[in-house]
C-alpha positions in Angstrom: 93.1 257.3 53.0 95.3 259.0 50.5 96.5 255.5 49.2 92.9 254.4 48.8 92.0 257.4 46.7 95.1 257.0 44.6 94.4 253.3 44.1 90.8 254.0 43.0 92.0 256.5 40.5 94.2 253.9 38.8 91.9 251.0 38.5 89.6 252.7 36.0 88.5 251.0 32.8 91.5 250.7 30.6 90.1 252.5 27.6 89.1 255.5 29.6 92.7 255.9 30.7 94.4 255.8 27.2 91.8 255.9 24.4 94.5 254.2 22.2 96.2 257.4 21.3 99.5 257.4 23.2 102.4 259.7 22.5 104.6 258.1 19.8 107.4 257.5 22.3 105.5 256.3 25.3 105.9 252.6 25.7 102.6 250.8 26.5 100.9 254.2 26.8 99.5 255.2 30.2 97.3 252.0 30.3 100.1 249.5 29.9 102.3 251.2 32.5 99.4 251.4 35.0 98.6 247.7 34.5 102.3 246.6 35.0 102.7 248.7 38.1 99.4 247.6 39.6 100.1 243.9 39.0 103.7 244.2 40.3 102.4 245.8 43.5 100.2 242.8 44.2 103.3 240.6 44.1 105.4 242.7 46.6 106.3 241.3 50.0 104.7 243.2 52.8 108.1 244.8 53.6 108.7 245.9 50.0 105.2 247.3 49.7 105.5 249.3 52.9 108.9 250.7 51.9 107.7 251.6 48.4 104.7 253.5 49.9 107.0 255.2 52.4 109.3 256.6 49.7 106.7 257.2 46.9 103.9 258.4 49.2 101.6 256.7 46.7 100.9 253.4 44.9 103.2 252.2 42.2 100.5 252.7 39.6 100.2 256.4 40.5 103.9 256.8 39.6 103.9 254.5 36.5 104.0 257.3 33.8 105.9 259.9 35.8 109.0 259.4 33.7 107.1 260.2 30.5 105.9 263.5 31.9 109.2 264.6 33.3 111.5 263.7 30.4 111.5 267.2 29.0 111.7 269.0 32.4 115.0 270.7 33.3 117.1 268.3 35.4 115.5 265.2 33.9 116.2 265.6 30.2 119.0 263.1 30.2 116.5 260.4 31.0 114.8 261.0 27.6 117.1 258.3 26.2 116.4 255.8 28.9 113.1 254.6 27.6 114.7 252.3 25.1 118.0 250.4 24.4 120.1 250.1 21.2 120.3 246.8 19.3 123.5 246.4 17.2 124.0 245.1 13.7 124.1 241.5 15.0 120.7 241.9 16.7 122.3 242.0 20.2 121.7 244.5 23.0 124.4 247.2 23.3 125.9 246.8 26.8 127.4 249.5 28.9 126.0 252.5 27.0 124.8 255.3 29.4 122.2 256.6 27.0 120.2 253.3 27.2 117.6 252.3 29.7 119.0 248.8 30.3 122.2 250.4 31.5 120.3 252.5 34.1 118.0 249.6 35.2 121.1 247.7 36.2 122.9 250.8 37.6 120.0 251.7 39.9 119.3 248.2 40.9 122.9 247.6 41.9 123.2 250.9 43.7 120.1 250.2 45.8 120.8 246.5 46.6 122.3 245.3 49.8 120.9 248.2 51.8 122.4 250.7 49.4 119.1 252.6 49.3 119.5 253.3 53.0 122.5 255.5 52.3 120.5 257.6 49.8 118.4 260.7 50.5 114.7 259.8 50.4 114.3 262.0 47.3 116.8 259.9 45.4 115.2 256.7 46.4 111.9 258.1 45.2 113.2 259.1 41.8 115.1 255.8 41.4 111.9 253.9 42.1 110.0 256.0 39.6 112.7 255.2 37.0 112.6 251.4 37.7 108.8 251.3 37.6 108.8 252.9 34.2 111.9 251.6 32.5 111.3 247.9 33.3 107.9 248.4 31.7 109.4 250.2 28.7 111.9 247.4 28.1 109.2 244.8 27.6 107.4 246.8 24.8 108.4 245.4 21.3 108.6 249.0 20.1 111.2 250.0 22.7 114.2 248.4 21.4 116.2 250.9 19.3 116.9 249.6 15.8 119.4 251.7 13.9 117.8 252.6 10.6 121.0 252.2 8.6 121.7 248.7 10.1 118.1 247.5 10.2 116.1 249.4 7.5 113.6 246.4 7.4 112.3 247.4 10.8 111.4 250.9 9.9 107.9 251.1 8.4 104.3 251.9 9.1 101.1 249.9 9.6 97.6 251.0 8.8 94.5 251.5 10.9 91.2 252.0 9.0 93.1 253.1 6.0 95.3 255.7 7.8 99.0 255.3 8.3 99.9 254.2 11.9 103.4 254.0 13.1 104.6 250.6 14.3 105.6 252.3 17.6 102.3 253.9 18.3 100.5 250.6 17.6 102.5 248.7 20.3 102.3 251.6 22.7 98.5 251.3 22.7 98.2 247.6 22.3 97.2 246.8 25.9 94.2 249.2 25.8 93.4 248.1 22.2 93.3 244.3 22.9 91.8 244.6 26.4 89.1 247.2 26.0 86.9 247.5 29.1 89.3 245.7 31.4 90.4 247.1 34.8 93.8 246.7 36.2 92.4 244.3 38.8 90.9 242.1 36.1 94.2 242.0 34.2 96.0 240.9 37.4 93.4 238.3 38.2 93.3 236.7 34.8 96.9 237.1 33.6 99.1 236.9 36.7 98.7 233.1 37.3 102.2 231.7 37.0 103.2 229.2 39.6 106.0 230.1 41.9 108.5 228.0 40.0 107.4 229.4 36.7 107.6 233.0 38.0 111.1 232.4 39.2 112.1 231.3 35.7 110.6 234.4 34.3 112.4 236.6 36.8 115.9 235.2 36.1 118.3 237.5 34.4 118.7 241.3 34.4 117.8 244.4 32.5 120.1 243.5 29.6 118.8 239.9 29.3 115.2 241.0 29.5 115.8 243.6 26.8 117.5 241.0 24.6 114.4 238.8 25.0 112.2 241.8 24.0 114.4 242.4 20.9 113.9 238.7 19.9 110.2 239.1 20.4 110.2 242.3 18.4 111.8 240.5 15.4 108.9 238.0 15.5 106.4 240.8 15.6 107.8 242.3 12.4 107.0 239.0 10.8 103.5 238.9 12.3 102.8 242.4 11.1 104.6 243.2 7.8 104.8 246.7 6.4 101.4 248.2 5.6 99.4 245.6 7.6 95.8 246.8 8.0 95.2 246.2 11.6 91.4 246.0 11.3 91.7 243.3 8.5 94.0 240.9 10.3 92.7 237.4 10.6 91.5 236.0 14.0 94.6 233.9 14.2 96.9 236.8 13.4 95.1 239.0 16.0 95.4 236.2 18.6 99.1 235.9 18.0 99.7 239.7 18.4 97.3 239.8 21.3 99.2 237.0 23.1 102.5 238.9 22.7 101.1 242.0 24.4 99.7 240.0 27.3 102.9 238.0 27.7 105.2 241.0 27.7 103.1 243.0 30.2 102.9 239.9 32.4 106.6 239.4 32.4 107.3 243.1 33.1 105.1 243.0 36.2 106.7 239.8 37.5 110.2 241.2 37.0 109.4 244.7 38.4 108.1 243.0 41.6 111.2 240.8 41.8 113.6 243.8 41.5 111.7 245.7 44.2 111.4 242.7 46.5 115.2 242.1 46.1 116.1 245.8 46.8 113.9 245.9 50.0 114.7 242.5 51.3 116.8 244.2 54.0 
């Protein structure tokens, strides 16, 4: 009964959940994270779904934004840096840095694999799942690769929305709710999660670092699509379609990859 109530609370109309005004450092906003987690849960094996529910005592979608709300709470402040990952002067992901999310995606995944989660207290498994659900989503948002301002000044600028300055970051954080107004999480899953098994396997290859590098490459393309000062409401239909497709694709990939990681962890 409790799962049914939680599930209903997270398949509301997307605009009601976010209203396109996310915090400037929350990737995908509440809407995007909810959609990713909901879609991923539909792709879990029965065993993985049962274990996720056992540890989380809720759906994945219910936990999707937990990390945003706890980032400033004592005991969790270190994770404030884990929502994004640094990109170096050569446009490559910085590997092995403990203040980056990609590092912790891989650390947690490896620690929990091969039955490793069975050696952990239930409370640690729960918080690790919360981290994975959120960070994998974060690292598919074009605004959540960390460009050093001195090395990449060209990537530090604002857009415009109805004549008012809008940060590039906040635009992407709210992009799912903006482009898919009125959609439910179920509708997004039904219409966007249609990859064949072989295509899904190709998407799921790699690891947190590879996926973040892919996002960094996507982000560079986004800067070309939306130059400094772009007025969002005056973009051409073609330009809007291009940006729209990026948001859909990145959310879709995040969901497939989150499901793959959880299925892999709970395969034994």
